C-alpha positions as CSV (number, residue, x, y, z in Angstrom):
1,M,111.7,94.0,124.6
2,N,112.4,94.9,120.9
3,S,112.0,98.6,120.3
4,M,109.3,97.9,117.7
5,E,107.2,96.0,120.2
6,K,106.5,99.1,122.3
7,P,102.7,99.2,122.8
8,L,100.6,101.9,121.4
9,G,97.3,100.3,122.0
10,N,95.2,99.8,118.9
11,L,95.4,103.4,117.8
12,A,97.4,102.9,114.6
13,R,95.1,100.1,113.4
14,C,91.7,101.8,113.6
15,A,89.9,102.8,110.5
16,V,86.5,102.7,108.7
17,P,85.5,101.6,105.3
18,W,86.5,104.1,102.6
19,L,82.9,104.7,101.4
20,I,81.9,105.9,104.9
21,V,84.8,108.3,105.0
22,A,83.9,109.6,101.6
23,V,80.3,110.2,102.6
24,L,81.4,112.0,105.7
25,V,84.0,114.2,104.0
26,W,82.0,115.0,100.9
27,S,78.7,115.6,102.5
28,G,80.1,117.5,105.5
29,V,78.4,115.2,108.0
30,T,80.0,115.2,111.4
31,Y,79.5,113.2,114.6
32,G,79.1,116.4,116.7
33,D,78.3,115.5,120.3
34,Q,80.1,112.2,119.9
35,I,83.4,113.8,119.0
36,D,83.0,116.3,121.9
37,E,82.5,113.4,124.3
38,L,85.5,111.5,123.0
39,I,87.7,114.6,123.2
40,R,86.7,114.9,126.9
41,Q,87.6,111.3,127.4
42,L,91.1,111.9,126.3
43,S,91.6,113.4,129.7
44,A,89.9,110.6,131.6
45,P,91.7,109.2,134.7
46,E,91.8,105.6,133.4
47,E,94.4,104.8,130.7
48,H,92.1,102.4,128.9
49,Q,89.4,105.2,128.6
50,R,92.0,107.5,127.0
51,A,93.2,104.8,124.6
52,E,89.6,103.9,123.6
53,A,88.8,107.5,123.0
54,A,91.8,108.0,120.8
55,D,91.0,104.8,118.8
56,A,87.4,106.0,118.3
57,L,88.5,109.4,117.0
58,T,90.8,107.8,114.4
59,R,87.9,105.6,113.3
60,I,85.8,108.7,112.8
61,G,88.4,110.9,111.1
62,G,87.4,114.1,109.3
63,P,88.3,117.8,109.8
64,R,87.2,118.0,113.5
65,V,89.4,115.0,114.5
66,Q,92.3,116.3,112.5
67,Q,92.1,119.7,114.2
68,Q,91.9,118.0,117.6
69,F,95.1,116.0,117.0
70,R,96.9,119.1,115.7
71,K,95.9,120.9,118.9
72,M,97.2,118.0,121.0
73,L,100.6,118.2,119.3
74,D,101.3,121.3,121.3
75,S,99.9,119.9,124.6
76,P,102.1,120.1,127.7
77,N,101.0,116.5,128.4
78,P,103.5,114.1,126.7
79,E,100.9,111.3,126.4
80,H,98.7,113.7,124.5
81,R,101.5,114.5,122.1
82,Q,102.3,110.8,121.7
83,I,98.7,110.1,120.8
84,A,98.6,113.0,118.5
85,V,101.6,112.2,116.3
86,V,100.2,108.7,115.6
87,G,96.6,109.7,115.4
88,L,97.1,112.7,113.0
89,L,98.9,110.7,110.4
90,E,96.1,108.0,110.6
91,V,93.5,110.6,109.5
92,S,95.6,112.9,107.3
93,D,98.7,112.7,105.1
94,A,98.6,116.4,104.1
95,D,102.1,117.9,103.8
96,E,101.5,120.4,106.5
97,D,100.5,117.6,109.0
98,I,103.5,115.6,108.1
99,A,105.6,118.6,108.8
100,R,104.0,119.0,112.2
101,V,104.7,115.4,113.1
102,R,108.2,115.6,111.8
103,A,108.8,118.5,114.1
104,K,108.1,116.1,117.0
105,L,111.3,114.2,116.1
106,R,112.9,116.9,118.3
107,D,110.4,116.6,121.1
108,E,111.9,116.7,124.6
109,Q,110.2,113.4,125.5
110,S,111.7,110.2,124.0
111,N,108.4,108.4,123.9
112,V,106.9,111.2,121.7
113,R,110.0,111.0,119.4
114,W,109.6,107.2,119.2
115,S,105.9,107.6,118.2
116,A,106.8,110.2,115.6
117,V,109.4,107.8,114.1
118,V,106.8,105.0,113.9
119,A,104.1,107.2,112.5
120,L,106.3,108.7,109.8
121,S,107.6,105.4,108.7
122,R,104.1,104.2,107.9
123,L,103.9,106.9,105.3
124,A,106.4,105.0,103.2
125,R,107.4,108.2,101.4
126,T,110.8,108.8,99.8
127,E,111.7,111.8,102.0
128,V,110.9,109.9,105.2
129,L,113.9,107.6,104.7
130,E,116.4,110.5,105.0
131,W,114.6,111.9,108.1
132,L,114.8,108.6,109.9
133,Q,118.4,108.0,108.9
134,D,119.2,111.2,110.7
135,V,117.3,110.2,113.8
136,A,119.0,106.8,113.8
137,Q,122.4,108.5,114.0
138,K,121.7,111.5,116.2
139,D,118.9,110.9,118.7
140,D,119.9,110.9,122.4
141,S,117.7,108.0,123.2
142,E,118.9,104.4,122.4
143,M,115.2,103.3,122.2
144,V,114.5,105.9,119.5
145,R,117.7,105.2,117.6
146,E,117.0,101.5,117.6
147,A,113.4,102.1,116.3
148,A,114.6,104.4,113.6
149,T,117.4,102.0,112.5
150,E,115.0,99.1,112.2
151,L,112.4,101.2,110.3
152,V,115.1,102.5,107.9
153,Q,115.9,98.9,107.1
154,D,112.3,98.2,106.5
155,L,111.8,101.2,104.3
156,Q,114.8,100.3,102.2
157,H,112.9,97.1,101.2
158,A,109.5,98.8,100.7
159,I,107.6,100.7,98.0
160,L,108.4,104.4,98.6
161,W,105.6,106.6,97.2
162,A,105.6,110.0,95.5
163,T,102.5,112.0,96.0
164,S,102.3,114.1,92.8
165,L,101.0,112.4,89.7
166,T,102.4,115.1,87.4
167,A,105.9,114.8,88.9
168,A,105.7,111.0,88.8
169,Q,104.8,111.0,85.2
170,R,107.7,113.3,84.4
171,T,110.0,110.8,86.2
172,A,108.5,107.9,84.4
173,R,109.2,109.5,81.1
174,Q,112.8,110.2,82.1
175,L,113.4,106.6,83.3
176,G,111.3,104.9,80.7
177,K,109.2,103.2,83.3
178,P,105.5,102.7,83.8
179,L,103.5,104.3,86.6
180,L,102.1,102.5,89.6
181,V,99.3,104.7,91.0
182,Y,97.8,103.7,94.3
183,V,94.5,105.4,95.3
184,R,93.5,105.3,99.0
185,V,91.5,107.3,101.5
186,L,92.1,108.0,105.2
187,P,91.0,106.5,107.5
188,S,90.1,103.2,105.9
189,E,90.3,99.6,107.2
190,P,90.4,98.0,103.7
191,C,93.2,100.4,102.7
192,R,95.2,99.7,105.9
193,Q,94.8,95.9,105.2
194,F,95.9,96.4,101.6
195,E,98.9,98.4,102.6
196,E,100.1,96.1,105.4
197,G,99.1,92.8,103.9
198,V,99.7,93.4,100.2
199,L,101.8,96.4,99.4
200,R,104.4,95.4,102.0
201,H,104.6,91.8,100.8
202,R,108.1,90.9,99.5
203,E,106.8,89.6,96.1
204,V,104.8,92.8,95.5
205,V,107.6,95.0,96.5
206,D,110.0,93.2,94.1
207,A,107.5,93.4,91.3
208,A,107.0,97.1,91.9
209,Q,110.6,98.0,91.4
210,G,110.1,98.4,87.7
211,F,107.5,101.1,88.2
212,V,107.5,104.7,89.4
213,P,105.1,104.5,92.4
214,V,102.8,107.4,93.3
215,R,100.0,107.5,95.9
216,L,96.9,109.6,95.6
217,D,94.3,110.5,98.2
218,G,90.7,109.9,97.1
219,V,89.6,113.2,98.6
220,R,92.6,115.5,98.4
221,D,93.6,114.4,94.9
222,A,90.0,114.2,93.6
223,D,90.7,115.7,90.2
224,D,93.4,113.2,89.4
225,V,91.4,110.3,90.8
226,R,88.4,111.3,88.7
227,A,90.6,111.6,85.6
228,L,91.7,108.0,86.2
229,D,88.0,107.0,86.6
230,V,88.7,105.4,90.1
231,R,85.6,105.0,92.1
232,G,86.7,103.1,95.2
233,A,89.7,102.3,97.3
234,P,92.1,100.6,97.6
235,T,92.8,100.7,93.8
236,L,96.0,100.3,91.8
237,V,96.1,101.8,88.3
238,L,99.0,100.8,86.1
239,L,99.9,103.4,83.4
240,D,102.5,103.7,80.8
241,A,104.6,106.9,80.7
242,S,101.9,108.6,78.5
243,R,99.2,107.7,81.1
244,Q,97.7,105.0,78.9
245,E,96.2,102.4,81.2
246,L,97.8,99.0,81.2
247,D,95.7,97.4,84.0
248,R,93.9,98.2,87.2
249,I,93.5,96.2,90.4
250,S,90.6,97.1,92.8
251,G,89.9,95.8,96.3
252,L,91.6,93.4,98.6
253,V,93.4,91.2,96.0
254,D,95.9,88.7,97.3
255,P,99.7,89.5,97.0
256,A,100.5,86.8,94.5
257,T,97.8,88.1,92.1
258,V,99.0,91.7,92.5
259,A,102.6,90.7,91.9
260,A,101.7,88.7,88.8
261,R,99.6,91.6,87.3
262,L,102.5,94.0,87.9
263,R,105.0,91.8,86.2
264,E,102.6,91.3,83.3
265,A,102.0,95.0,82.8
266,Q,105.7,95.7,83.0
267,R,106.4,93.2,80.2
268,G,104.1,95.4,78.1
269,R,101.3,94.4,75.8
270,M,101.8,91.3,73.6
271,T,102.0,91.8,69.9
272,F,98.8,91.1,68.1
273,R,100.1,87.8,66.8
274,E,101.2,86.7,70.3
275,A,97.9,87.7,71.7
276,R,95.9,85.9,69.0
277,R,98.0,82.7,69.5
278,A,97.5,82.9,73.3
279,A,93.8,83.5,73.0
280,S,93.5,80.5,70.5
281,Q,95.4,78.2,72.9
282,N,93.6,79.3,76.0
283,P,90.1,80.8,75.8
284,Q,90.4,81.6,79.5
285,D,93.3,84.1,78.9
286,V,91.2,87.1,79.5
287,Q,93.9,89.7,78.7
288,A,94.8,88.1,75.4
289,N,91.2,87.8,74.3
290,W,90.6,91.4,75.2
291,Q,93.6,92.6,73.3
292,V,92.6,90.6,70.2
293,A,89.0,91.8,70.4
294,Q,90.0,95.4,70.6
295,A,92.3,95.0,67.5
296,Y,89.5,93.5,65.5
297,L,87.1,96.2,66.5
298,E,89.5,98.9,65.4
299,Q,89.6,97.1,62.0
300,G,85.8,97.0,61.8
301,R,85.9,93.2,62.0
302,E,83.0,92.8,64.5
303,D,82.5,89.2,63.3
304,L,86.0,88.2,64.4
305,A,85.9,90.3,67.7
306,I,82.6,88.7,68.9
307,P,84.0,85.3,70.1
308,H,86.9,87.0,71.9
309,L,84.5,89.4,73.7
310,R,82.4,86.4,74.7
311,N,85.5,84.7,76.2
312,V,86.2,87.8,78.3
313,V,82.7,88.0,79.6
314,K,82.5,84.2,80.2
315,H,85.8,83.8,82.0
316,D,85.9,87.0,84.1
317,E,82.3,87.4,85.3
318,S,83.5,89.2,88.4
319,N,85.4,91.8,86.3
320,Q,88.6,91.1,88.2
321,W,90.7,92.3,85.2
322,G,88.5,95.4,84.7
323,N,87.5,94.7,81.1
324,T,84.3,92.7,81.4
325,D,82.0,95.7,81.6
326,N,83.5,97.2,78.5
327,A,83.6,93.8,76.8
328,M,79.9,93.2,77.4
329,F,79.0,96.6,76.1
330,L,81.1,96.1,73.0
331,L,79.7,92.6,72.5
332,G,76.2,94.2,72.4
333,F,77.5,96.8,70.0
334,A,79.1,94.2,67.7
335,L,76.0,92.0,67.7
336,G,73.9,95.0,66.8
337,R,76.2,95.8,63.9
338,Q,75.8,92.2,62.7
339,G,72.0,92.6,62.8
340,D,71.5,90.3,65.8
341,Y,69.4,92.9,67.6
342,A,67.7,90.5,70.1
343,R,71.0,89.3,71.6
344,A,72.5,92.7,71.3
345,A,69.7,94.2,73.4
346,R,70.1,91.5,76.0
347,Y,73.8,92.2,76.4
348,L,73.3,95.9,76.5
349,S,70.5,95.7,79.0
350,E,72.6,93.5,81.3
351,T,75.6,95.9,80.9
352,L,73.5,98.9,82.0
353,E,72.0,96.9,84.9
354,R,75.2,95.5,86.2
355,W,77.4,98.6,85.7
356,P,75.2,101.7,86.2
357,R,78.4,103.8,86.2
358,L,79.8,102.4,83.0
359,K,82.1,104.9,81.4
360,D,80.3,104.7,78.1
361,R,76.8,104.4,79.6
362,D,75.5,107.0,77.2
363,K,76.7,105.1,74.1
364,A,75.3,101.8,75.6
365,M,71.9,103.4,76.1
366,Y,71.9,104.8,72.5
367,C,72.8,101.4,71.1
368,L,70.1,99.7,73.2
369,G,67.6,102.3,72.0
370,L,68.4,101.6,68.3
371,C,68.2,97.8,68.9
372,R,64.8,98.2,70.5
373,L,63.6,100.2,67.5
374,A,65.0,97.6,65.1
375,L,63.0,95.0,67.1
376,G,59.8,97.1,66.8
377,Q,59.8,97.7,70.6
378,K,58.9,101.3,70.2
379,Q,57.8,102.0,73.8
380,E,60.9,100.4,75.2
381,A,63.1,102.4,72.8
382,Q,61.4,105.6,73.6
383,M,62.0,105.1,77.4
384,V,65.7,104.4,76.9
385,L,66.3,107.3,74.5
386,E,64.4,109.7,76.7
387,Q,66.5,108.6,79.7
388,L,69.6,109.1,77.6
389,V,68.7,112.6,76.7
390,T,67.8,113.5,80.3
391,E,71.0,111.9,81.9
392,F,73.5,113.0,79.2
393,P,72.3,116.3,77.6
394,D,75.8,117.1,76.4
395,S,76.8,113.6,75.1
396,S,77.9,113.2,71.4
397,V,75.1,110.7,71.0
398,T,72.3,112.9,72.4
399,P,71.6,114.8,69.1
400,P,70.9,111.6,67.1
401,A,69.0,110.2,70.0
402,R,66.7,113.4,69.9
403,Q,66.3,112.9,66.2
404,A,65.3,109.3,66.7
405,L,62.8,110.3,69.4
406,Q,61.3,113.0,67.1
407,R,60.8,110.4,64.3
408,L,59.4,107.9,66.8
409,K,56.9,110.4,68.2
410,G,56.0,111.6,64.7
411,A,55.2,108.1,63.6
412,Q,52.8,107.6,66.6
413,P,49.1,108.0,65.8
């Protein structure tokens, strides 16, 4: 049997959707009695009961489960230690937990060391490569050495992640490379599928070589994740060395698409002339149309931006490229500036309905309110502006919205 075929049950593959994890972690909800029962089952007489309990705990995750696996690392029972080294890194990639599992590379039992090698390799972090190289040379067990050797070879052809955005940005500036930021949560089945099926794909690994890769945890690195405006996982955000966004990829996108987007971002933005030519030749080129529309809007040429914004909205309705929500808002804005208030209101209303967490939601509401006023729809305008003032009391558009409301109410009989 190949050393990598040693069975571990389904423990390493168990996860739950990221949103459930976030709700549990952020709200403090726990499974209480269920976790207690599963912990008791870890000592059940039947092996399948113990394996099922460990699998279920990794699906639940959270602080209680993390603490249980930490406790099991020091168990006199080798099977418990073996379960713990795999389980802990399925629900936590905190530095202190990685250090705990790394210490088990010196466990007296070879099965525990083997499991620690496998668990650490799945982290795909730069420092892990050196640890496993040492094991491959020095471990007493041939089985463990073979596993470490094989996994070192795998890691040498994988994306190895840093875990500090600040440090990665510093490296990106030094090397003149863009940043590849991967946001995930633990445990998460979509993230596991993305990591195993996409991020380990040869084409994606090759395309990522031109980036400085950094992996963030949606909970632990919440400040950085919020700053990047990431609202789900798995998500890739491609940034230049100054942290200007080049592209973002959300959800379970196929490897070929991810690789193509990485290569495109690495080539950098087209010149305006190149983008205008590409958009003219192919209205379905969403990125080219978006770049041209942005350039025209910066010049105050809404009339020239409008057809390109329409192309973005028409040819990327699912927002795969991440620009359709902004394009629809700006299309409404541009039409309003052109005096086409009816169509502007339609686009702005649809934007707010489809993307309730739009980054510029406050500005979209303000534009919609003004369009409603221009159309003589005073009641609808009042409702939108009052909602804006309530939701965004500190927005830059709230003071003029209040003034518009005062004039609107003053004009009422």
